[in-house]
N, C-alpha and C positions, 0 to 999 in steps of 0.2 A: 504493500500500500504506500509506503513512504516513497518508493521509487517512482511512482507516477503522480505523487502529490507535490506540493511546493514546500514540503519539509525536506530537511537534509541532515544526515548524521556527520558531524565534523569534530570529534566523534559523538558529542552530545547532540540531542535533537535541537535543530534550529531551522532557519528558513533557507531556501535556495538563494534568494536575493541577498540574504545576509552573508552568505559564503561566496558571493561574487558570481553566481550562476543565474542564467535567465529562468524566469518562471515558466512552468508548463501551462499553456493556455487550455489545452484539451488533451484527453488521453482516453484510449479504449478500455475504460475501467471494467466493463462487463467481460470483455474477452480475456483480460488479464486474470481476473478472479476465476473465471471458468477454467482457464488453463491450469491454474494452481489446484483447483478442486479435482480436475481430471488426474493430475499427478498423484494427489493423495489417494484417489480411488484406485489407481493402478497399484500403488504400494499395498493397499489393503487387500486387493485381489491376489497379489503375489503372496502375501502372508497366508491367506486362506488356502492357497494351493500347496504351500510348503508345509502346512501344519495339519497333521491328522486330527479328525474330530475329537478323539478321546484326549488329545493334549491341548485342545483349545481352552485357554484360560478365560475366566470372567474378569472383566476390567471394570474399575470404578474410579471415577475422578472425584476428588474431594476438594472443594473450593474453600480452603481454610489454611491457616498457618500450621506447620508441623509442631509448633509449640503448644498447640491445642490437640495433640494426638489422643489425649485421654478420651475425648468425645467421639472418636472414630475408630480407634484400634485397641483391642484388648492387650493387656500386658503379655509379653512373651509369645507373640503371634506372628512375627515376621522372620523369615529365613535370611533375606538379603535386602539391604538398602543400597541403592545407587543414586547418588545425589551430588549436586554442585551448589553449595550455598553462595550468596552474594560475596564478591571479593571486597577486600578493604581498599578500594580504589576510588571512592567517592563517586561512583557511577550512580546517578540519581534515577533509580528504576521508575519511580512514579512519573517523573518529568519526561524521561526518554521513551516511555511506552504509552504516552497519552493517546496516540491514534488507535492503538490496539484496545486500550481500556474503554474508550468511548465507543468504538465500532462494535465491540463485543457486549456492550450494554452493562459493563461492570461499574461504570461511573456515568453520571449525566450532568454533573456540575462540579466546579472546582472544590467545593467543600467535601465532596465524596472522597477526595484523595486523602483526607486527614486520617481516617481509620487505617488505611493501607500504610501510610507513613509510620503510624504508631506501632503497627504489627510487623514492621520490617525487621529483618535480621540485622542486629546492630542498630545504627541510626545513621542519619546523614550529617555531614559536617555542618551544613547550613542550620541544622537543628542543634547539634552538640555545641557549637561555638557560643551560643547564647545561654547555655546552662551553667549552673554552678559546677564546681570541680567534680568530675566523675573518676573514681579510682577502680582498680581491679577489686572484684568482690570476693576474691579467694587468694590464698598464699601460693607463691611459686618460688620456694627458696633455692631451687637448683636451676633456675632459668634466668636469662638476661632480659626477659620480657619486661619486668618492672623497671629495669634500668633504661630500656629503650623508650618506654612511655615517659619516664621522668626526664630524659634528655629531650624528647619531643616537646614537653611542656615548657622547657626553658628557651625555646627558639622564638625570637622576635616578640618578646613579652611587651615591648613598647607599642605594638600594633593593635592592642586591644583584642576585639573578637577575632581579628585576622591573625593573631599570634598563636604561639604554640599551645596554649591552654585548650583552645577549641579542638586542635588536632589530637591532643592527648586524650581529651574527652571522647572524641570519635573512635580512637583506637581502643580505649578501655571498654567502652560500651560494646564494641564488636567482640572482644575476647570474653567479656562476661556472657554474651549470648553464645559463644562457642561452647562454654561449659554447659549452659542450658541445653544446647543442641545435643551434646554428648549424653547428657542425662536422659533426654527424651529417647535417643536411640537405644540406650541400654534398657529402658523400660519396655520398648516394643519388641526388641530382638529376642529370639529364642536362645537358650544356652547353645553356644556353638555357632550362632548366627553372625554374619559379617556385614560390615558397612564399608562401601567404597566411596570415598569423598574426593571429588576433583576440586582443587582450590589453587588460586594463584597467589604468588607473593606480592608484596606491595612496597612502595617507596614513598614515604611521607616526609615532605620537607627535607629531602636529602638523606633521610635515615632509612636504611634497609629494614623491612619488617618481613621476616620469613614466616608467613602465616602457616605454611604447611608444618614447619618444625614446631611452632607454638601449639598448633592443634594437636600434634603428636604428643606434646608434653602435657596438654590439658586432658587428653583422653583418659589416662589412668585415674585422674581426679574424679571423673564422672563414671568410672566403673568399667571402662573398656580397655582391652589389651591392644597395644600397637603391634601390628604385624609387619608393616613396611611403609616406607615413603619412597616413591619412585617419581622421576621427573621425565616423562615421555616427551614433553615439549619444553626444551631448554631455552627457547627464545620466543617471546611474544611481544606484540605491540599493544600497549594498554593506556589507560587514562589515569594511572596513579599520579598523585600530586608529588612530584619529585622536589621541585622548588617552585615558588610562586611563578606562574606563567611559563613554566618550562615543561615540555612534554617528554615522555619517556624516551622517545626516539632520539632526542637531542642529548641525552645523558648516558647513552649506552656504554660510553668509555669508562664510566665510574660504576654503574650499577646495571644489572640485567634483570628484566622481568622474565619469569618462567611460570610454567604450570605444572602442578604436582598431583599425584594420586596417593592419598593417605588411606591405607586399608586397616580397619579396626575389627576387633572380634569380641564378642561377649563370651566369657567362660561359663 
């Protein structure tokens, strides 16, 4: 939809004219949507042809936060979790998925976004920067995560809400939710069940934040055993805030963004 609209990802959602490109005056919207639906239908038919009837699983979509899993999933009922939570890169999911949310009928006016923002994994820097100090809600004596957050908090303190305190709040809220996330996974996983978590590292104000390693350290606090941390994608371009107004691709000589797979298990 964005491709034929006058929106544009640069990488955040903006306008074509704002990025120096001409507006699209007209587009074959119906044809484009039908083409996409036909592709989806082809995939579904292929799946049906490849899967015997006795192995066809029942699917259910739950429109809710995983933090509310108690309302939908019994304890010890899940064999495998495959997921990718939001990254710590200040990607504003509400803002950047506005076309999707309106088109799908999930929102109809700006105030409808507030509950989604409050239910988000972690928070947004735009929200955290205005809040009182947020610290880690748990102890990590054998990790440098507390030191990284403390160092972040001391950056550009003279800049008020644009200084390090807001970024430290943003990071602390994220890792507090990482612990909640692990605790919820432990609750729903069967003994011996596994969770495969795809997560990307972050660079905040020039400080490397290896979110995969910190998630691996947090997992035992929530009752899950770490099996492995693998990096199948050692290079990625992202929107992590490296320094003010500096994009990741401009600082690759100092830091590198990557994507990791953290595998956890409940004993």
